[in-house]
C-alpha positions in Angstrom: -5.9 18.1 -1.0 -4.7 14.7 0.4 -6.4 11.2 -0.4 -8.0 9.1 2.4 -6.4 5.6 3.1 -8.6 2.4 3.4 -7.4 -0.9 4.2 -9.2 -3.9 2.9 -9.5 -6.6 5.2 -7.4 -8.9 3.5 -4.4 -6.7 3.4 -4.7 -5.8 7.5 -4.8 -9.4 7.8 -1.7 -10.2 5.6 0.0 -7.1 7.4 -0.6 -8.6 10.7 0.9 -11.9 9.7 4.3 -10.3 9.2 3.8 -8.3 12.6 5.5 -10.9 14.5 8.4 -11.5 12.3 9.0 -8.0 11.3 7.6 -5.4 13.5 10.1 -2.7 12.1 9.8 -3.4 8.6 5.6 -3.6 8.7 5.8 0.1 10.7 7.9 1.2 7.8 5.7 -0.4 5.2 2.6 1.5 7.0 4.8 4.6 6.9 5.0 4.5 3.3 1.4 3.3 2.6 0.7 6.7 4.8 2.9 8.8 2.4 0.2 7.8 -0.8 -2.2 10.1 0.8 -0.6 13.2 -0.4 1.3 11.4 -3.6 -0.9 8.5 -4.5 1.7 7.8 -7.8 5.2 7.7 -6.2 8.3 7.2 -8.1 9.1 3.6 -7.5 5.4 2.5 -8.1 4.2 1.5 -11.3 0.7 0.7 -13.1 -0.9 -2.8 -12.5 -3.2 -3.4 -15.7 -4.6 0.2 -15.6 -3.4 3.7 -14.1 -5.3 3.6 -10.6 -4.5 0.0 -10.0 -1.0 0.0 -8.8 2.0 -1.5 -7.2 4.5 -0.2 -4.8 7.7 -1.8 -3.7 9.1 -1.3 -0.2 12.1 -3.3 1.2 10.9 -7.0 0.9 7.3 -6.0 1.0 4.7 -5.5 -1.9 1.8 -3.3 -1.8 -1.2 -3.6 -4.5 -3.8 -0.7 -3.8 -6.3 1.4 -6.1 -6.9 4.9 -6.4 -10.4 6.4 -6.7 -9.6 9.8 -7.8 -13.5 10.6 -7.8 -13.7 9.5 -4.0 -9.9 10.8 -3.3 -9.4 7.4 -1.5 -6.9 4.8 -1.7 -7.9 1.5 -1.3 -4.8 -0.9 0.0 -5.9 -4.6 -1.3 -2.7 -6.8 -0.8 0.5 -6.7 0.9 3.2 -9.5 0.0 6.8 -10.0 1.0 9.3 -11.3 -1.2 11.7 -13.9 0.9 
């Protein structure tokens, strides 16, 4: 059974800021986030303070997300980009 993905408003705002400068990279990032629905703890992600608060690196982007196993939901909390 897969998880539902929910984007917090702040994460959507941050992602939209990267859209103009890197549409292809952002598209790949969204595809990687979509894969979390099937595997919320993929290789390459790591705990960020707790087992359910995780960070995923994908190319130049970083995604902070929280897993809610009881609700089977993943909340995308923050998107960042390293230069």
